[in-house]
mmCIF entry with sequence, helices, sheets and N, C-alpha, C, O atoms, coordinates in Angstrom:
data_MODEL
# 
_entry.id   MODEL 
# 
_entity.id                         1 
_entity.type                       polymer 
_entity.pdbx_number_of_molecules   1 
# 
_entity_poly.entity_id                      1 
_entity_poly.type                           'polypeptide(L)' 
_entity_poly.nstd_linkage                   no 
_entity_poly.nstd_monomer                   no 
_entity_poly.pdbx_seq_one_letter_code       MAKYDGLLGQPVLEVEEPDKEGGITVIFKDNRFLFVKALDGEIDTVSIPE 
_entity_poly.pdbx_seq_one_letter_code_can   MAKYDGLLGQPVLEVEEPDKEGGITVIFKDNRFLFVKALDGEIDTVSIPE 
_entity_poly.pdbx_strand_id                 A 
# 
loop_
_entity_poly_seq.entity_id 
_entity_poly_seq.num 
_entity_poly_seq.mon_id 
_entity_poly_seq.hetero 
1 1  MET n 
1 2  ALA n 
1 3  LYS n 
1 4  TYR n 
1 5  ASP n 
1 6  GLY n 
1 7  LEU n 
1 8  LEU n 
1 9  GLY n 
1 10 GLN n 
1 11 PRO n 
1 12 VAL n 
1 13 LEU n 
1 14 GLU n 
1 15 VAL n 
1 16 GLU n 
1 17 GLU n 
1 18 PRO n 
1 19 ASP n 
1 20 LYS n 
1 21 GLU n 
1 22 GLY n 
1 23 GLY n 
1 24 ILE n 
1 25 THR n 
1 26 VAL n 
1 27 ILE n 
1 28 PHE n 
1 29 LYS n 
1 30 ASP n 
1 31 ASN n 
1 32 ARG n 
1 33 PHE n 
1 34 LEU n 
1 35 PHE n 
1 36 VAL n 
1 37 LYS n 
1 38 ALA n 
1 39 LEU n 
1 40 ASP n 
1 41 GLY n 
1 42 GLU n 
1 43 ILE n 
1 44 ASP n 
1 45 THR n 
1 46 VAL n 
1 47 SER n 
1 48 ILE n 
1 49 PRO n 
1 50 GLU n 
# 
_struct_asym.id          A 
_struct_asym.entity_id   1 
# 
_struct_conf.conf_type_id            HELX_P 
_struct_conf.id                      HELX_P1 
_struct_conf.pdbx_PDB_helix_id       AA1 
_struct_conf.beg_label_comp_id       ALA 
_struct_conf.beg_label_asym_id       A 
_struct_conf.beg_label_seq_id        2 
_struct_conf.pdbx_beg_PDB_ins_code   ? 
_struct_conf.end_label_comp_id       LEU 
_struct_conf.end_label_asym_id       A 
_struct_conf.end_label_seq_id        7 
_struct_conf.pdbx_end_PDB_ins_code   ? 
_struct_conf.beg_auth_comp_id        ALA 
_struct_conf.beg_auth_asym_id        A 
_struct_conf.beg_auth_seq_id         2 
_struct_conf.end_auth_comp_id        LEU 
_struct_conf.end_auth_asym_id        A 
_struct_conf.end_auth_seq_id         7 
_struct_conf.pdbx_PDB_helix_class    5 
_struct_conf.details                 ? 
_struct_conf.pdbx_PDB_helix_length   6 
# 
_struct_conf_type.id          HELX_P 
_struct_conf_type.criteria    ? 
_struct_conf_type.reference   ? 
# 
_struct_sheet.id               AA1 
_struct_sheet.type             ? 
_struct_sheet.number_strands   4 
_struct_sheet.details          ? 
# 
loop_
_struct_sheet_order.sheet_id 
_struct_sheet_order.range_id_1 
_struct_sheet_order.range_id_2 
_struct_sheet_order.offset 
_struct_sheet_order.sense 
AA1 1 2 ? anti-parallel 
AA1 2 3 ? anti-parallel 
AA1 3 4 ? anti-parallel 
# 
loop_
_struct_sheet_range.sheet_id 
_struct_sheet_range.id 
_struct_sheet_range.beg_label_comp_id 
_struct_sheet_range.beg_label_asym_id 
_struct_sheet_range.beg_label_seq_id 
_struct_sheet_range.pdbx_beg_PDB_ins_code 
_struct_sheet_range.end_label_comp_id 
_struct_sheet_range.end_label_asym_id 
_struct_sheet_range.end_label_seq_id 
_struct_sheet_range.pdbx_end_PDB_ins_code 
_struct_sheet_range.beg_auth_comp_id 
_struct_sheet_range.beg_auth_asym_id 
_struct_sheet_range.beg_auth_seq_id 
_struct_sheet_range.end_auth_comp_id 
_struct_sheet_range.end_auth_asym_id 
_struct_sheet_range.end_auth_seq_id 
AA1 1 VAL A 12 ? GLU A 16 ? VAL A 12 GLU A 16 
AA1 2 ILE A 24 ? PHE A 28 ? ILE A 24 PHE A 28 
AA1 3 PHE A 33 ? LEU A 39 ? PHE A 33 LEU A 39 
AA1 4 GLU A 42 ? ILE A 48 ? GLU A 42 ILE A 48 
# 
loop_
_atom_site.group_PDB 
_atom_site.id 
_atom_site.type_symbol 
_atom_site.label_atom_id 
_atom_site.label_alt_id 
_atom_site.label_comp_id 
_atom_site.label_asym_id 
_atom_site.label_entity_id 
_atom_site.label_seq_id 
_atom_site.pdbx_PDB_ins_code 
_atom_site.Cartn_x 
_atom_site.Cartn_y 
_atom_site.Cartn_z 
_atom_site.occupancy 
_atom_site.B_iso_or_equiv 
_atom_site.pdbx_formal_charge 
_atom_site.auth_seq_id 
_atom_site.auth_comp_id 
_atom_site.auth_asym_id 
_atom_site.auth_atom_id 
_atom_site.pdbx_PDB_model_num 
ATOM 1   N N  . MET A 1 1  ? 148.210 -2.012 53.984 1.00 0.00 ? 1  MET A N  1 
ATOM 2   C CA . MET A 1 1  ? 146.943 -1.425 53.614 1.00 0.00 ? 1  MET A CA 1 
ATOM 3   C C  . MET A 1 1  ? 145.855 -1.746 54.629 1.00 0.00 ? 1  MET A C  1 
ATOM 4   O O  . MET A 1 1  ? 144.789 -1.131 54.586 1.00 0.00 ? 1  MET A O  1 
ATOM 5   N N  . ALA A 1 2  ? 146.078 -2.665 55.518 1.00 0.00 ? 2  ALA A N  1 
ATOM 6   C CA . ALA A 1 2  ? 145.052 -3.050 56.479 1.00 0.00 ? 2  ALA A CA 1 
ATOM 7   C C  . ALA A 1 2  ? 144.652 -1.893 57.379 1.00 0.00 ? 2  ALA A C  1 
ATOM 8   O O  . ALA A 1 2  ? 143.516 -1.848 57.852 1.00 0.00 ? 2  ALA A O  1 
ATOM 9   N N  . LYS A 1 3  ? 145.565 -0.950 57.629 1.00 0.00 ? 3  LYS A N  1 
ATOM 10  C CA . LYS A 1 3  ? 145.214 0.157  58.505 1.00 0.00 ? 3  LYS A CA 1 
ATOM 11  C C  . LYS A 1 3  ? 144.188 1.093  57.873 1.00 0.00 ? 3  LYS A C  1 
ATOM 12  O O  . LYS A 1 3  ? 143.598 1.916  58.573 1.00 0.00 ? 3  LYS A O  1 
ATOM 13  N N  . TYR A 1 4  ? 143.963 0.983  56.557 1.00 0.00 ? 4  TYR A N  1 
ATOM 14  C CA . TYR A 1 4  ? 142.979 1.815  55.865 1.00 0.00 ? 4  TYR A CA 1 
ATOM 15  C C  . TYR A 1 4  ? 141.670 1.075  55.603 1.00 0.00 ? 4  TYR A C  1 
ATOM 16  O O  . TYR A 1 4  ? 140.772 1.636  54.976 1.00 0.00 ? 4  TYR A O  1 
ATOM 17  N N  . ASP A 1 5  ? 141.539 -0.160 56.062 1.00 0.00 ? 5  ASP A N  1 
ATOM 18  C CA . ASP A 1 5  ? 140.321 -0.933 55.832 1.00 0.00 ? 5  ASP A CA 1 
ATOM 19  C C  . ASP A 1 5  ? 139.079 -0.255 56.406 1.00 0.00 ? 5  ASP A C  1 
ATOM 20  O O  . ASP A 1 5  ? 137.993 -0.394 55.844 1.00 0.00 ? 5  ASP A O  1 
ATOM 21  N N  . GLY A 1 6  ? 139.216 0.468  57.504 1.00 0.00 ? 6  GLY A N  1 
ATOM 22  C CA . GLY A 1 6  ? 138.092 1.161  58.109 1.00 0.00 ? 6  GLY A CA 1 
ATOM 23  C C  . GLY A 1 6  ? 137.552 2.291  57.252 1.00 0.00 ? 6  GLY A C  1 
ATOM 24  O O  . GLY A 1 6  ? 136.425 2.738  57.466 1.00 0.00 ? 6  GLY A O  1 
ATOM 25  N N  . LEU A 1 7  ? 138.330 2.762  56.288 1.00 0.00 ? 7  LEU A N  1 
ATOM 26  C CA . LEU A 1 7  ? 137.902 3.849  55.416 1.00 0.00 ? 7  LEU A CA 1 
ATOM 27  C C  . LEU A 1 7  ? 137.156 3.360  54.182 1.00 0.00 ? 7  LEU A C  1 
ATOM 28  O O  . LEU A 1 7  ? 136.442 4.129  53.539 1.00 0.00 ? 7  LEU A O  1 
ATOM 29  N N  . LEU A 1 8  ? 137.321 2.080  53.851 1.00 0.00 ? 8  LEU A N  1 
ATOM 30  C CA . LEU A 1 8  ? 136.671 1.539  52.656 1.00 0.00 ? 8  LEU A CA 1 
ATOM 31  C C  . LEU A 1 8  ? 135.157 1.635  52.765 1.00 0.00 ? 8  LEU A C  1 
ATOM 32  O O  . LEU A 1 8  ? 134.570 1.182  53.748 1.00 0.00 ? 8  LEU A O  1 
ATOM 33  N N  . GLY A 1 9  ? 134.538 2.215  51.772 1.00 0.00 ? 9  GLY A N  1 
ATOM 34  C CA . GLY A 1 9  ? 133.091 2.315  51.731 1.00 0.00 ? 9  GLY A CA 1 
ATOM 35  C C  . GLY A 1 9  ? 132.494 3.456  52.537 1.00 0.00 ? 9  GLY A C  1 
ATOM 36  O O  . GLY A 1 9  ? 131.278 3.645  52.514 1.00 0.00 ? 9  GLY A O  1 
ATOM 37  N N  . GLN A 1 10 ? 133.314 4.221  53.250 1.00 0.00 ? 10 GLN A N  1 
ATOM 38  C CA . GLN A 1 10 ? 132.798 5.335  54.041 1.00 0.00 ? 10 GLN A CA 1 
ATOM 39  C C  . GLN A 1 10 ? 132.535 6.542  53.144 1.00 0.00 ? 10 GLN A C  1 
ATOM 40  O O  . GLN A 1 10 ? 133.379 6.883  52.315 1.00 0.00 ? 10 GLN A O  1 
ATOM 41  N N  . PRO A 1 11 ? 131.390 7.189  53.292 1.00 0.00 ? 11 PRO A N  1 
ATOM 42  C CA . PRO A 1 11 ? 131.096 8.380  52.495 1.00 0.00 ? 11 PRO A CA 1 
ATOM 43  C C  . PRO A 1 11 ? 132.034 9.535  52.863 1.00 0.00 ? 11 PRO A C  1 
ATOM 44  O O  . PRO A 1 11 ? 132.354 9.744  54.033 1.00 0.00 ? 11 PRO A O  1 
ATOM 45  N N  . VAL A 1 12 ? 132.465 10.275 51.845 1.00 0.00 ? 12 VAL A N  1 
ATOM 46  C CA . VAL A 1 12 ? 133.329 11.440 52.049 1.00 0.00 ? 12 VAL A CA 1 
ATOM 47  C C  . VAL A 1 12 ? 132.434 12.659 52.264 1.00 0.00 ? 12 VAL A C  1 
ATOM 48  O O  . VAL A 1 12 ? 131.535 12.927 51.467 1.00 0.00 ? 12 VAL A O  1 
ATOM 49  N N  . LEU A 1 13 ? 132.689 13.403 53.361 1.00 0.00 ? 13 LEU A N  1 
ATOM 50  C CA . LEU A 1 13 ? 131.928 14.613 53.646 1.00 0.00 ? 13 LEU A CA 1 
ATOM 51  C C  . LEU A 1 13 ? 132.576 15.846 53.035 1.00 0.00 ? 13 LEU A C  1 
ATOM 52  O O  . LEU A 1 13 ? 131.890 16.728 52.519 1.00 0.00 ? 13 LEU A O  1 
ATOM 53  N N  . GLU A 1 14 ? 133.917 15.903 53.098 1.00 0.00 ? 14 GLU A N  1 
ATOM 54  C CA . GLU A 1 14 ? 134.612 17.112 52.662 1.00 0.00 ? 14 GLU A CA 1 
ATOM 55  C C  . GLU A 1 14 ? 136.048 16.780 52.282 1.00 0.00 ? 14 GLU A C  1 
ATOM 56  O O  . GLU A 1 14 ? 136.651 15.858 52.830 1.00 0.00 ? 14 GLU A O  1 
ATOM 57  N N  . VAL A 1 15 ? 136.588 17.549 51.333 1.00 0.00 ? 15 VAL A N  1 
ATOM 58  C CA . VAL A 1 15 ? 137.991 17.458 50.961 1.00 0.00 ? 15 VAL A CA 1 
ATOM 59  C C  . VAL A 1 15 ? 138.560 18.866 51.048 1.00 0.00 ? 15 VAL A C  1 
ATOM 60  O O  . VAL A 1 15 ? 138.069 19.781 50.387 1.00 0.00 ? 15 VAL A O  1 
ATOM 61  N N  . GLU A 1 16 ? 139.593 19.042 51.862 1.00 0.00 ? 16 GLU A N  1 
ATOM 62  C CA . GLU A 1 16 ? 140.263 20.336 51.995 1.00 0.00 ? 16 GLU A CA 1 
ATOM 63  C C  . GLU A 1 16 ? 141.553 20.293 51.187 1.00 0.00 ? 16 GLU A C  1 
ATOM 64  O O  . GLU A 1 16 ? 142.430 19.469 51.445 1.00 0.00 ? 16 GLU A O  1 
ATOM 65  N N  . GLU A 1 17 ? 141.663 21.179 50.216 1.00 0.00 ? 17 GLU A N  1 
ATOM 66  C CA . GLU A 1 17 ? 142.848 21.198 49.353 1.00 0.00 ? 17 GLU A CA 1 
ATOM 67  C C  . GLU A 1 17 ? 143.232 22.632 49.070 1.00 0.00 ? 17 GLU A C  1 
ATOM 68  O O  . GLU A 1 17 ? 142.372 23.349 48.558 1.00 0.00 ? 17 GLU A O  1 
ATOM 69  N N  . PRO A 1 18 ? 144.380 23.113 49.334 1.00 0.00 ? 18 PRO A N  1 
ATOM 70  C CA . PRO A 1 18 ? 145.371 22.479 50.207 1.00 0.00 ? 18 PRO A CA 1 
ATOM 71  C C  . PRO A 1 18 ? 145.017 22.716 51.674 1.00 0.00 ? 18 PRO A C  1 
ATOM 72  O O  . PRO A 1 18 ? 144.368 23.705 52.018 1.00 0.00 ? 18 PRO A O  1 
ATOM 73  N N  . ASP A 1 19 ? 145.449 21.805 52.522 1.00 0.00 ? 19 ASP A N  1 
ATOM 74  C CA . ASP A 1 19 ? 145.242 22.004 53.952 1.00 0.00 ? 19 ASP A CA 1 
ATOM 75  C C  . ASP A 1 19 ? 146.360 22.899 54.480 1.00 0.00 ? 19 ASP A C  1 
ATOM 76  O O  . ASP A 1 19 ? 147.171 23.397 53.699 1.00 0.00 ? 19 ASP A O  1 
ATOM 77  N N  . LYS A 1 20 ? 146.412 23.105 55.785 1.00 0.00 ? 20 LYS A N  1 
ATOM 78  C CA . LYS A 1 20 ? 147.390 24.038 56.352 1.00 0.00 ? 20 LYS A CA 1 
ATOM 79  C C  . LYS A 1 20 ? 148.833 23.562 56.212 1.00 0.00 ? 20 LYS A C  1 
ATOM 80  O O  . LYS A 1 20 ? 149.755 24.361 56.376 1.00 0.00 ? 20 LYS A O  1 
ATOM 81  N N  . GLU A 1 21 ? 149.053 22.281 55.914 1.00 0.00 ? 21 GLU A N  1 
ATOM 82  C CA . GLU A 1 21 ? 150.411 21.769 55.712 1.00 0.00 ? 21 GLU A CA 1 
ATOM 83  C C  . GLU A 1 21 ? 150.741 21.581 54.235 1.00 0.00 ? 21 GLU A C  1 
ATOM 84  O O  . GLU A 1 21 ? 151.798 21.041 53.907 1.00 0.00 ? 21 GLU A O  1 
ATOM 85  N N  . GLY A 1 22 ? 149.855 22.017 53.336 1.00 0.00 ? 22 GLY A N  1 
ATOM 86  C CA . GLY A 1 22 ? 150.116 21.926 51.908 1.00 0.00 ? 22 GLY A CA 1 
ATOM 87  C C  . GLY A 1 22 ? 149.706 20.615 51.272 1.00 0.00 ? 22 GLY A C  1 
ATOM 88  O O  . GLY A 1 22 ? 150.028 20.369 50.109 1.00 0.00 ? 22 GLY A O  1 
ATOM 89  N N  . GLY A 1 23 ? 149.007 19.774 52.003 1.00 0.00 ? 23 GLY A N  1 
ATOM 90  C CA . GLY A 1 23 ? 148.544 18.497 51.471 1.00 0.00 ? 23 GLY A CA 1 
ATOM 91  C C  . GLY A 1 23 ? 147.044 18.521 51.255 1.00 0.00 ? 23 GLY A C  1 
ATOM 92  O O  . GLY A 1 23 ? 146.448 19.579 51.049 1.00 0.00 ? 23 GLY A O  1 
ATOM 93  N N  . ILE A 1 24 ? 146.450 17.357 51.303 1.00 0.00 ? 24 ILE A N  1 
ATOM 94  C CA . ILE A 1 24 ? 145.001 17.207 51.137 1.00 0.00 ? 24 ILE A CA 1 
ATOM 95  C C  . ILE A 1 24 ? 144.461 16.500 52.382 1.00 0.00 ? 24 ILE A C  1 
ATOM 96  O O  . ILE A 1 24 ? 145.047 15.527 52.857 1.00 0.00 ? 24 ILE A O  1 
ATOM 97  N N  . THR A 1 25 ? 143.350 16.993 52.899 1.00 0.00 ? 25 THR A N  1 
ATOM 98  C CA . THR A 1 25 ? 142.667 16.340 54.012 1.00 0.00 ? 25 THR A CA 1 
ATOM 99  C C  . THR A 1 25 ? 141.323 15.840 53.516 1.00 0.00 ? 25 THR A C  1 
ATOM 100 O O  . THR A 1 25 ? 140.537 16.606 52.958 1.00 0.00 ? 25 THR A O  1 
ATOM 101 N N  . VAL A 1 26 ? 141.055 14.549 53.718 1.00 0.00 ? 26 VAL A N  1 
ATOM 102 C CA . VAL A 1 26 ? 139.772 13.947 53.353 1.00 0.00 ? 26 VAL A CA 1 
ATOM 103 C C  . VAL A 1 26 ? 139.049 13.636 54.662 1.00 0.00 ? 26 VAL A C  1 
ATOM 104 O O  . VAL A 1 26 ? 139.571 12.922 55.519 1.00 0.00 ? 26 VAL A O  1 
ATOM 105 N N  . ILE A 1 27 ? 137.839 14.183 54.804 1.00 0.00 ? 27 ILE A N  1 
ATOM 106 C CA . ILE A 1 27 ? 137.045 13.978 56.014 1.00 0.00 ? 27 ILE A CA 1 
ATOM 107 C C  . ILE A 1 27 ? 135.885 13.043 55.669 1.00 0.00 ? 27 ILE A C  1 
ATOM 108 O O  . ILE A 1 27 ? 135.101 13.311 54.758 1.00 0.00 ? 27 ILE A O  1 
ATOM 109 N N  . PHE A 1 28 ? 135.795 11.938 56.417 1.00 0.00 ? 28 PHE A N  1 
ATOM 110 C CA . PHE A 1 28 ? 134.777 10.920 56.176 1.00 0.00 ? 28 PHE A CA 1 
ATOM 111 C C  . PHE A 1 28 ? 133.613 11.077 57.146 1.00 0.00 ? 28 PHE A C  1 
ATOM 112 O O  . PHE A 1 28 ? 133.741 11.716 58.190 1.00 0.00 ? 28 PHE A O  1 
ATOM 113 N N  . LYS A 1 29 ? 132.475 10.483 56.786 1.00 0.00 ? 29 LYS A N  1 
ATOM 114 C CA . LYS A 1 29 ? 131.246 10.613 57.559 1.00 0.00 ? 29 LYS A CA 1 
ATOM 115 C C  . LYS A 1 29 ? 131.386 10.130 59.004 1.00 0.00 ? 29 LYS A C  1 
ATOM 116 O O  . LYS A 1 29 ? 130.777 10.710 59.903 1.00 0.00 ? 29 LYS A O  1 
ATOM 117 N N  . ASP A 1 30 ? 132.162 9.097  59.239 1.00 0.00 ? 30 ASP A N  1 
ATOM 118 C CA . ASP A 1 30 ? 132.272 8.537  60.590 1.00 0.00 ? 30 ASP A CA 1 
ATOM 119 C C  . ASP A 1 30 ? 133.328 9.252  61.438 1.00 0.00 ? 30 ASP A C  1 
ATOM 120 O O  . ASP A 1 30 ? 133.850 8.677  62.394 1.00 0.00 ? 30 ASP A O  1 
ATOM 121 N N  . ASN A 1 31 ? 133.644 10.507 61.089 1.00 0.00 ? 31 ASN A N  1 
ATOM 122 C CA . ASN A 1 31 ? 134.577 11.355 61.835 1.00 0.00 ? 31 ASN A CA 1 
ATOM 123 C C  . ASN A 1 31 ? 136.017 10.867 61.752 1.00 0.00 ? 31 ASN A C  1 
ATOM 124 O O  . ASN A 1 31 ? 136.786 11.030 62.700 1.00 0.00 ? 31 ASN A O  1 
ATOM 125 N N  . ARG A 1 32 ? 136.380 10.273 60.629 1.00 0.00 ? 32 ARG A N  1 
ATOM 126 C CA . ARG A 1 32 ? 137.759 9.873  60.376 1.00 0.00 ? 32 ARG A CA 1 
ATOM 127 C C  . ARG A 1 32 ? 138.380 10.871 59.415 1.00 0.00 ? 32 ARG A C  1 
ATOM 128 O O  . ARG A 1 32 ? 137.704 11.442 58.559 1.00 0.00 ? 32 ARG A O  1 
ATOM 129 N N  . PHE A 1 33 ? 139.667 11.066 59.572 1.00 0.00 ? 33 PHE A N  1 
ATOM 130 C CA . PHE A 1 33 ? 140.401 11.988 58.724 1.00 0.00 ? 33 PHE A CA 1 
ATOM 131 C C  . PHE A 1 33 ? 141.534 11.241 58.039 1.00 0.00 ? 33 PHE A C  1 
ATOM 132 O O  . PHE A 1 33 ? 142.166 10.377 58.646 1.00 0.00 ? 33 PHE A O  1 
ATOM 133 N N  . LEU A 1 34 ? 141.794 11.568 56.776 1.00 0.00 ? 34 LEU A N  1 
ATOM 134 C CA . LEU A 1 34 ? 142.930 11.030 56.047 1.00 0.00 ? 34 LEU A CA 1 
ATOM 135 C C  . LEU A 1 34 ? 143.714 12.220 55.518 1.00 0.00 ? 34 LEU A C  1 
ATOM 136 O O  . LEU A 1 34 ? 143.212 13.009 54.717 1.00 0.00 ? 34 LEU A O  1 
ATOM 137 N N  . PHE A 1 35 ? 144.963 12.337 55.984 1.00 0.00 ? 35 PHE A N  1 
ATOM 138 C CA . PHE A 1 35 ? 145.846 13.414 55.569 1.00 0.00 ? 35 PHE A CA 1 
ATOM 139 C C  . PHE A 1 35 ? 146.824 12.858 54.538 1.00 0.00 ? 35 PHE A C  1 
ATOM 140 O O  . PHE A 1 35 ? 147.488 11.854 54.795 1.00 0.00 ? 35 PHE A O  1 
ATOM 141 N N  . VAL A 1 36 ? 146.920 13.500 53.380 1.00 0.00 ? 36 VAL A N  1 
ATOM 142 C CA . VAL A 1 36 ? 147.783 13.042 52.301 1.00 0.00 ? 36 VAL A CA 1 
ATOM 143 C C  . VAL A 1 36 ? 148.662 14.213 51.877 1.00 0.00 ? 36 VAL A C  1 
ATOM 144 O O  . VAL A 1 36 ? 148.164 15.313 51.640 1.00 0.00 ? 36 VAL A O  1 
ATOM 145 N N  . LYS A 1 37 ? 149.997 13.972 51.779 1.00 0.00 ? 37 LYS A N  1 
ATOM 146 C CA . LYS A 1 37 ? 150.897 15.012 51.278 1.00 0.00 ? 37 LYS A CA 1 
ATOM 147 C C  . LYS A 1 37 ? 152.122 14.371 50.653 1.00 0.00 ? 37 LYS A C  1 
ATOM 148 O O  . LYS A 1 37 ? 152.475 13.233 50.961 1.00 0.00 ? 37 LYS A O  1 
ATOM 149 N N  . ALA A 1 38 ? 152.759 15.117 49.774 1.00 0.00 ? 38 ALA A N  1 
ATOM 150 C CA . ALA A 1 38 ? 153.999 14.666 49.156 1.00 0.00 ? 38 ALA A CA 1 
ATOM 151 C C  . ALA A 1 38 ? 155.148 15.086 50.070 1.00 0.00 ? 38 ALA A C  1 
ATOM 152 O O  . ALA A 1 38 ? 155.223 16.236 50.501 1.00 0.00 ? 38 ALA A O  1 
ATOM 153 N N  . LEU A 1 39 ? 156.037 14.143 50.357 1.00 0.00 ? 39 LEU A N  1 
ATOM 154 C CA . LEU A 1 39 ? 157.160 14.396 51.253 1.00 0.00 ? 39 LEU A CA 1 
ATOM 155 C C  . LEU A 1 39 ? 158.396 13.744 50.655 1.00 0.00 ? 39 LEU A C  1 
ATOM 156 O O  . LEU A 1 39 ? 158.504 12.518 50.623 1.00 0.00 ? 39 LEU A O  1 
ATOM 157 N N  . ASP A 1 40 ? 159.324 14.559 50.182 1.00 0.00 ? 40 ASP A N  1 
ATOM 158 C CA . ASP A 1 40 ? 160.567 14.074 49.560 1.00 0.00 ? 40 ASP A CA 1 
ATOM 159 C C  . ASP A 1 40 ? 160.294 13.118 48.402 1.00 0.00 ? 40 ASP A C  1 
ATOM 160 O O  . ASP A 1 40 ? 160.963 12.094 48.268 1.00 0.00 ? 40 ASP A O  1 
ATOM 161 N N  . GLY A 1 41 ? 159.312 13.452 47.568 1.00 0.00 ? 41 GLY A N  1 
ATOM 162 C CA . GLY A 1 41 ? 159.010 12.638 46.393 1.00 0.00 ? 41 GLY A CA 1 
ATOM 163 C C  . GLY A 1 41 ? 158.182 11.395 46.684 1.00 0.00 ? 41 GLY A C  1 
ATOM 164 O O  . GLY A 1 41 ? 157.911 10.615 45.771 1.00 0.00 ? 41 GLY A O  1 
ATOM 165 N N  . GLU A 1 42 ? 157.778 11.193 47.915 1.00 0.00 ? 42 GLU A N  1 
ATOM 166 C CA . GLU A 1 42 ? 156.954 10.048 48.312 1.00 0.00 ? 42 GLU A CA 1 
ATOM 167 C C  . GLU A 1 42 ? 155.608 10.561 48.813 1.00 0.00 ? 42 GLU A C  1 
ATOM 168 O O  . GLU A 1 42 ? 155.501 11.703 49.257 1.00 0.00 ? 42 GLU A O  1 
ATOM 169 N N  . ILE A 1 43 ? 154.594 9.724  48.741 1.00 0.00 ? 43 ILE A N  1 
ATOM 170 C CA . ILE A 1 43 ? 153.292 10.073 49.281 1.00 0.00 ? 43 ILE A CA 1 
ATOM 171 C C  . ILE A 1 43 ? 153.233 9.630  50.739 1.00 0.00 ? 43 ILE A C  1 
ATOM 172 O O  . ILE A 1 43 ? 153.445 8.460  51.056 1.00 0.00 ? 43 ILE A O  1 
ATOM 173 N N  . ASP A 1 44 ? 152.942 10.584 51.618 1.00 0.00 ? 44 ASP A N  1 
ATOM 174 C CA . ASP A 1 44 ? 152.854 10.336 53.058 1.00 0.00 ? 44 ASP A CA 1 
ATOM 175 C C  . ASP A 1 44 ? 151.392 10.432 53.457 1.00 0.00 ? 44 ASP A C  1 
ATOM 176 O O  . ASP A 1 44 ? 150.746 11.442 53.175 1.00 0.00 ? 44 ASP A O  1 
ATOM 177 N N  . THR A 1 45 ? 150.851 9.401  54.110 1.00 0.00 ? 45 THR A N  1 
ATOM 178 C CA . THR A 1 45 ? 149.459 9.404  54.547 1.00 0.00 ? 45 THR A CA 1 
ATOM 179 C C  . THR A 1 45 ? 149.361 9.124  56.034 1.00 0.00 ? 45 THR A C  1 
ATOM 180 O O  . THR A 1 45 ? 150.130 8.340  56.590 1.00 0.00 ? 45 THR A O  1 
ATOM 181 N N  . VAL A 1 46 ? 148.404 9.779  56.663 1.00 0.00 ? 46 VAL A N  1 
ATOM 182 C CA . VAL A 1 46 ? 148.112 9.557  58.078 1.00 0.00 ? 46 VAL A CA 1 
ATOM 183 C C  . VAL A 1 46 ? 146.601 9.455  58.196 1.00 0.00 ? 46 VAL A C  1 
ATOM 184 O O  . VAL A 1 46 ? 145.874 10.318 57.703 1.00 0.00 ? 46 VAL A O  1 
ATOM 185 N N  . SER A 1 47 ? 146.127 8.397  58.851 1.00 0.00 ? 47 SER A N  1 
ATOM 186 C CA . SER A 1 47 ? 144.705 8.191  59.070 1.00 0.00 ? 47 SER A CA 1 
ATOM 187 C C  . SER A 1 47 ? 144.417 8.348  60.552 1.00 0.00 ? 47 SER A C  1 
ATOM 188 O O  . SER A 1 47 ? 145.088 7.729  61.378 1.00 0.00 ? 47 SER A O  1 
ATOM 189 N N  . ILE A 1 48 ? 143.413 9.180  60.910 1.00 0.00 ? 48 ILE A N  1 
ATOM 190 C CA . ILE A 1 48 ? 143.052 9.393  62.304 1.00 0.00 ? 48 ILE A CA 1 
ATOM 191 C C  . ILE A 1 48 ? 141.580 9.083  62.458 1.00 0.00 ? 48 ILE A C  1 
ATOM 192 O O  . ILE A 1 48 ? 140.808 9.653  61.686 1.00 0.00 ? 48 ILE A O  1 
ATOM 193 N N  . PRO A 1 49 ? 141.108 8.265  63.346 1.00 0.00 ? 49 PRO A N  1 
ATOM 194 C CA . PRO A 1 49 ? 141.902 7.285  64.074 1.00 0.00 ? 49 PRO A CA 1 
ATOM 195 C C  . PRO A 1 49 ? 142.326 6.151  63.161 1.00 0.00 ? 49 PRO A C  1 
ATOM 196 O O  . PRO A 1 49 ? 141.701 5.897  62.132 1.00 0.00 ? 49 PRO A O  1 
ATOM 197 N N  . GLU A 1 50 ? 143.394 5.472  63.548 1.00 0.00 ? 50 GLU A N  1 
ATOM 198 C CA . GLU A 1 50 ? 143.917 4.363  62.729 1.00 0.00 ? 50 GLU A CA 1 
ATOM 199 C C  . GLU A 1 50 ? 143.062 3.136  62.889 1.00 0.00 ? 50 GLU A C  1 
ATOM 200 O O  . GLU A 1 50 ? 143.343 2.104  62.280 1.00 0.00 ? 50 GLU A O  1 
# 
């Protein structure tokens, strides 16, 4: 969970649902993106930048 510490407390600007890959994209104020999608019954997340 340490890789998501930079997202804690950041204001959310926008949520795109569904995004172009069928998941959810959360866009934060500091220009960070969190991509969330279900993949083979598991939740897959990618944070940019990490």
